[in-house]
C-alpha positions as CSV (number, residue, x, y, z in Angstrom):
1,X,99.4,109.7,121.0
2,X,99.5,113.5,121.3
3,X,97.2,115.2,118.8
4,X,98.1,118.5,117.2
5,X,96.2,120.8,114.8
6,X,98.1,123.5,113.0
7,X,96.8,126.0,110.4
8,X,99.4,127.9,108.5
9,X,98.8,130.8,106.1
10,X,101.4,132.1,103.7
11,X,101.0,135.1,101.4
12,X,103.1,134.4,98.3
13,X,103.5,136.9,95.5
14,X,102.9,134.9,92.3
15,X,100.3,132.6,90.7
16,X,98.6,129.4,91.8
17,X,100.3,127.7,88.9
18,X,103.8,128.6,90.3
19,X,102.9,127.6,93.8
20,X,101.2,124.4,92.8
21,X,104.3,123.4,90.6
22,X,106.7,123.9,93.5
23,X,104.6,122.4,96.3
24,X,103.3,119.6,94.0
25,X,106.9,118.4,93.4
26,X,107.9,116.7,96.6
27,X,111.2,115.5,95.2
28,X,112.4,119.1,95.1
29,X,111.7,119.7,98.8
30,X,115.2,118.9,100.0
31,X,116.7,121.3,97.5
32,X,114.5,124.4,98.1
33,X,113.3,123.8,101.7
34,X,116.5,122.2,103.2
35,X,116.0,123.6,106.7
36,X,113.3,121.0,107.2
37,X,113.5,118.3,104.4
38,X,116.8,116.4,104.8
39,X,115.9,113.4,102.6
40,X,113.0,112.8,100.2
41,X,112.4,109.5,98.3
42,X,109.5,108.5,96.1
43,X,108.1,105.1,96.9
44,X,105.2,105.1,94.4
45,X,104.5,107.6,91.7
46,X,100.7,107.3,91.8
47,X,98.6,108.6,88.9
48,X,100.8,110.1,86.2
49,X,98.5,113.2,85.9
50,X,97.0,113.9,89.3
51,X,99.6,112.2,91.4
52,X,96.8,110.7,93.6
53,X,98.4,107.6,95.1
54,X,101.9,109.1,95.1
55,X,103.8,107.9,98.2
56,X,106.8,109.9,99.5
57,X,109.2,108.9,102.2
58,X,110.7,111.7,104.3
59,X,113.4,112.4,106.8
60,X,112.7,115.8,108.3
61,X,113.5,118.1,111.2
62,X,112.7,121.5,112.7
63,X,114.6,123.9,114.9
64,X,114.7,121.4,117.8
65,X,117.3,118.7,118.0
66,X,115.2,115.7,116.8
67,X,114.3,114.3,113.4
68,X,111.2,112.6,112.1
69,X,110.8,109.7,109.7
70,X,107.4,109.6,108.0
71,X,105.8,109.2,104.6
72,X,102.8,110.7,103.0
73,X,100.4,109.6,100.3
74,X,98.5,112.0,98.1
75,X,94.8,111.2,98.5
76,X,93.2,114.1,96.6
77,X,94.3,116.5,93.9
78,X,92.4,119.7,93.3
79,X,94.7,120.9,90.4
80,X,95.9,124.4,90.9
81,X,93.7,124.8,94.0
82,X,95.8,122.3,96.1
83,X,95.9,118.7,97.3
84,X,95.4,116.5,100.3
85,X,97.8,114.0,101.8
86,X,97.7,111.4,104.5
87,X,100.8,110.9,106.7
88,X,102.1,107.9,108.6
89,X,105.2,107.0,110.6
90,X,106.5,109.4,113.3
91,X,103.6,111.7,112.3
92,X,100.1,110.3,111.6
93,X,97.3,112.4,110.1
94,X,96.1,114.5,107.3
95,X,97.4,117.6,105.6
96,X,95.4,119.8,103.3
97,X,97.2,122.4,101.1
98,X,94.9,125.0,99.6
99,X,95.9,127.7,97.1
100,X,93.8,130.8,96.3
101,X,95.1,133.6,94.1
102,X,93.9,137.2,94.4
103,X,95.5,140.2,92.6
104,X,98.9,138.5,92.1
105,X,99.2,137.1,95.6
106,X,98.5,133.4,96.5
107,X,97.0,132.7,99.9
108,X,98.6,129.3,100.7
109,X,96.8,127.5,103.6
110,X,98.1,124.3,105.2
111,X,95.7,122.6,107.5
112,X,97.7,119.9,109.3
113,X,96.0,117.5,111.8
114,X,98.4,115.0,113.2
115,X,99.1,112.6,116.0
116,X,102.7,112.3,117.0
117,X,103.8,108.7,117.1
118,X,107.6,109.3,117.8
119,X,108.2,108.5,121.5
120,X,109.6,112.0,122.2
121,X,106.5,113.7,120.8
122,X,103.9,111.4,122.4
123,X,104.1,113.5,125.6
124,X,100.9,115.5,125.6
125,X,101.8,117.9,128.5
126,X,101.5,121.6,129.1
127,X,105.3,121.8,128.8
128,X,105.8,120.0,125.5
129,X,102.8,121.1,123.5
130,X,103.9,124.8,123.2
131,X,107.5,123.7,122.4
132,X,106.4,121.4,119.6
133,X,104.0,124.1,118.3
134,X,106.8,126.6,118.2
135,X,109.0,124.1,116.3
136,X,106.2,123.6,113.7
137,X,105.8,127.4,113.3
138,X,109.6,127.8,112.9
139,X,109.6,125.1,110.2
140,X,106.6,126.6,108.3
141,X,108.2,130.1,108.5
142,X,111.3,128.6,106.8
143,X,109.0,127.1,104.2
144,X,107.4,130.4,103.4
145,X,110.8,132.1,103.1
146,X,112.2,129.2,101.0
147,X,109.2,129.1,98.7
148,X,109.6,132.9,98.0
149,X,113.3,132.4,97.2
150,X,112.6,129.4,95.0
151,X,110.0,131.4,93.0
152,X,112.5,134.3,92.6
153,X,115.1,131.8,91.3
154,X,112.6,130.3,88.8
155,X,111.7,133.8,87.6
156,X,115.3,135.0,87.2
157,X,116.0,135.8,83.5
158,X,119.8,135.5,83.7
159,X,122.3,133.5,85.6
160,X,123.5,136.8,87.2
161,X,120.0,137.5,88.6
162,X,119.7,133.9,89.8
163,X,123.1,134.0,91.6
164,X,122.1,137.2,93.4
165,X,119.3,135.4,95.1
166,X,120.4,134.1,98.5
167,X,120.2,130.3,99.2
168,X,117.4,128.9,101.3
169,X,117.9,128.6,105.0
170,X,120.0,125.6,106.0
171,X,119.1,123.1,108.8
172,X,119.9,124.0,112.4
173,X,121.8,120.7,112.7
174,X,122.2,117.6,110.6
């Protein structure tokens, strides 16, 4: 299998509580990050407080014309500082979300170490590696944009304010 290691940093105006609430609710992903998350289902709710053991089934995509079916299990919760997940399916590996707040801005870091088990992605060539990397960066850029929009919607005080916020980016294909 082709191995990939991506580290993404987002600067999100807000609090770690806000970021942790949104990113810690995977069932909302298809609503606020629809450019990537097409379908999300919970298979196991895990611990009712920490969500450790929670298993989520996903149908996702990026900019390129292919989709991925995979699931993740929350293996560690660090409260407002982030969480760790283990993925299997078309993507196999570990993702570590870390949130650190400084002066009203949250540094969101996602450290994603995966092996691609989907036949199309198994090719570990000098041609495919940069294409798949660009696809991941595109997806994560949509996530940063969508998270900022979601936080604006949550902070809106009136329906008029909320309706003035643009919707999140849509998928490039379905």
